[in-house]
N, C-alpha and C positions, 0 to 999 in steps of 0.2 A: 691405745685401747685396751680394755680390760680382757682379761684372758677368762672367760666362761668355759666352766666344767660341769659335767653332770652331778648329780646326789650320791654316787657312789661310795663305796668304802676308800678307792685309792683317791679319788676327788678331796675326800674328808680328811685323809692323810696328807695331801700335798697341802690343804689349808692349814692345818694345825702346823706344819712346819713354816708355812709363814707368819700364822701369830706370833711363832715362839721366837721367830727372826724379828718381830717388830713391825710386821708389815699388815695393812690395812686387808680385810676379807670381809666381802658381803655374802649374805647367807638370808636364807629365808627362815620366818618365825610363822607362827599360825597369825599373828597379827599383820606385820607388813615387811618389810624385804629390812634387815641393819646392816650398820657399817661397822664392822668388829674390828677391836682391837686388843690386845695383852691389857687388861684393866692394871695390873700391875707395874706396867711400864710405861713411865711418864713421856717419854718422846713417844712411844706408841701412841699413848692417848690424844697428848698434844696433834699427832698428825689427822686427826679425827677432824678436831675444831679447825684447823688448817682446810682440811678436804671440802669442809662441808660450808666454810664461812659460820662458823658458829660461833656467838659471843661465850666467853671463857667461863663469865658468870651463871651459864645454865648449867646443872649438871647432868650426868649421863646415870642411864641405869646400867647394872654390872649383872650381866648374867650367868646364872650357875648351874650346875648339872643336878643337884638335888639340895633338899634341905639340910643335910650334915655338913655340905659345902656352905650353905648360905650362911650357916649358925657359926661358920669360923671368922666372919667378915662384922655381923652384926647381931646386935642383944637381943634373942628373941624372947616375947612373952607368951605366957598362955593362949591369947588372942590370935597371936600371928601365928602358933602351932597349930590352931584349931582351925583358922583360915585357910593355911597351907594344908592340911590335911583335906579340904572340901575342894581349894581351886588351883592347889598346883599336882603336877606342871598346867600349867594354864596362863591368861590375858591378865594377871594381877600382880601390880607391883606393890611391893612395901616400904616406908621407907622408915627406916628403925635406928636407934643409936649407935654408931660406929663402933666397934672394937675398939680400944687402944692400941692393940698389937695389929691392925688390921694393915694389910699390905697394899692395897688396893690404893693407886694415886690419888694423891689430893686433889690432883686438875680436875679428874673425874667425878669428885662430889663439890666440885666450887669452894672447896675451903670448908666447907659444913660438918658440923658434928651429926650428922645423920649420912645413911647411905640408901640409896633405892637398888631394892634387889628383887631380881623374878628368875622364876624356871620356867622357860618357855616349854610349849608343847609340841610343837611341830619336830616329827620325828630326826630332820636333818640336823636342826639346830641342838637337838638331844644329842646326838651323836656326835657332835664338832665337839660340845660342851663337854661330855665325856672324856674323848680321844685326848683334849688339850688337857684336862684336869685341871684348871684352874678358871679364873672369871673372866669373862669378855664382857667389855662394853660394847653395847653396838647401838646406836640411836639410828634411826630410819636412815638409809642410804641416799638421802638427797639432798640438793642443798639445802644449808638452814632458812626456815620460815615458809617452803616449797610446797606442794603437794606431794604426800608422802607415797612411795612406790608399794606398788601388791603384785608385779610380775617382774623379771628380769628386763624386760624391755625397758621399764622404769628406770630400771639403777643406771643402764647404760646411757638412757638418754639423759638424766643429769649428772651422774659422775664419771662415766666410762669413757670419755675423751682425755681428761684430765691425768691420767697416768696414776692415779693418786691409789686406784686399788689392784691390788698384787693380784685377785682373782675372784670370780663371781660364782658359787655356787647356785646354780639355776633348778629349780625345782616348781616351775609352773608358778600359778597365781596363789596368793596366800587367802586362807580359809574366813578369816574373821574380817580383814579390812580395814580396821581402824586400832590405832595404839590400845597398849595396857590399861587399864583402870588404875590410878594411882591412890594408893591409901596411906596415910600417915598416922603410924602407931608409933610415934616418937612420943606423945605425951596422954596424960590419965583419958582424953577423949579421943576417939578415933577421928580422922578429917578426912574428908572424901576430898584430894586435891585434882584430881581428873578423873572425869567417867570415861567407862570405857564398856566391852563386853562382860564382864562379870558388874551385874547391875546393882545400884545401890540398896535395893532389894535383896539380892542374893547375901549381900554383906550383913547387913541386918539381921537376916536368916539366922546367920550364926553368932553374931556380936550384940544384936540389939542395937536400939538407935545410936543411930552416928550422927555427925556434923559435915556440913558440905561448905569447903572455902568458899569466902564471898571476896570477891576484886580478884587483881591478880598484881603480883607484885613485878613489877618488868626493871627492878635493878638487881633484885637477887630472889627468884625464884626457887620453891621449896625443892622442886620436882621438875623433871623434863614434861615438855609442851604445855606448860604454864604461860607463854608469853603471850599478850593479848592479841598480835598478829602473827599468824603461823598456819599453816597449810593452805597457803593461797595461791593460786594459778598468778601464772607469770604474767599474762598480757590482758586478761578481760576481770573486768570485778564482777564481784557476784552480788546479788538482790536477792533478798530472802522473803519468804512469805507472801509469794508472789501468786496470783490466783489465774493469772496467765501471762503467755509472753507478748510482749511487746514486738511493733516493728525491728527488726536489726537484732534482737535480741536469742540468744539460746535458749532451749527449755531444758531443765532436769525437773520432771515429774515425780510422783510418788502416789499410787494408786490408778485406777481409771480415771484418766482424762482426757476423752477421745477430742475435745476441744481448747482444755488450754493451751496445748504447744501449737496451734492452728496455725499462728502468726511468724513460728519461730525460725530462724534460718537452719536451724540443726535443733531435733528435739530426742532426746533420751529417756530412760524413766528407771530411777532406781530399783524398784519394784512395783510391777502393774498389777500384781494381786495385794499390794498392801505390806509388805512381809520385811519387818525391820533390819533382821538376820540378812537377809538379799540387798537391803537398803545400803547397810554397813560393808556388804562385802564390795559392791559395786561404787562407792562413793569416790573415792578417789581416783580409780581409774576412769570414770566418766566425767570429773572434775578436768582430767587431763584432757581426756576428746574434746572438750568441749572450750577449750583455751586456746582459743584462736583469734588475731586481732579483727578479723572482721565481723566477730559478736560485739555489739554494742554493749553486752553485759550477759551474764549469765542468771536468768530468771529460773529461782529453785522453790519449786511447791512446800508448802508447809508440811512438816513431819511431824508428829505426834512426839509430845514432850513427856513421854514416858518410857520405861523401859529402856532398851537400848537406841532409841529415840532421844532419850537426853544427852548421849556420849557422840550422836549425830549432829545434833543440833549445835553441841559444844564445838564441833571441828568446822562447822558451816560457819559459825559465830565468827571464828577466829579467821576463816578463809575472807571473810567479809571486810573486817574490821577494816577502815582507813580507805 
């Protein structure tokens, strides 16, 4: 059973000691809970892939304390620095050319010439990274392809019984609830690889027009979270664009829908007032709640495909695939 600690300084010190010893530590970010390891320790990084059952060709994000630390590992240009000035710390990951002397383990970058970097905005994550003094790779703290964890209980449910995690820093529910936006700046044209809380419109406010990745490379993804089937409930299929629940289905609504969920075995609403930020924060927790073999399916109401809704629909499409 995983050791659960609070997020005080003494607990963070213990977490730092565990990371330096090559062990895995679960900790909160503003997006989801991450499963962290010393990014420069190849054996520790390998433990993440083993604990999650994650394909080794799927790269990881390296979390760092600040821009100065990030520039030790990747080649930043003016575009990246401008965006960092606007949105770091925060839920935005850059894919950038890896420096020749970058000490981060090759396994963490899946052998790519690029590296994914982020400065998280959560106070606990920031303290952990400052005290550790180096990069920490941290995918979501759950089995690979499953629904991401937004509370300590979700981490324990998914990984806490296996003995893979040295300790868990518990700090309640995460604020954003969706993984970070991933933007590839390794080429001349910025490419949005994964939508998230920092929207395309916010990025284009700083950079001007960008492109959006088309299709999904299932054998050599350029960034985390790009596999076509991802974020999926364990036992219940997801039906998208539903106007109402059918008999035997669970209902996941959005906005005022007093009748659409009437036939549902269980009905939840991502945001009764139609707030996309509230819906994003609720998404993974509600998918977990509705994931039950007694439900024939989870019927999901349409989500507006704009702003943060693009990221929500991206996660739902991957959860429903197959």
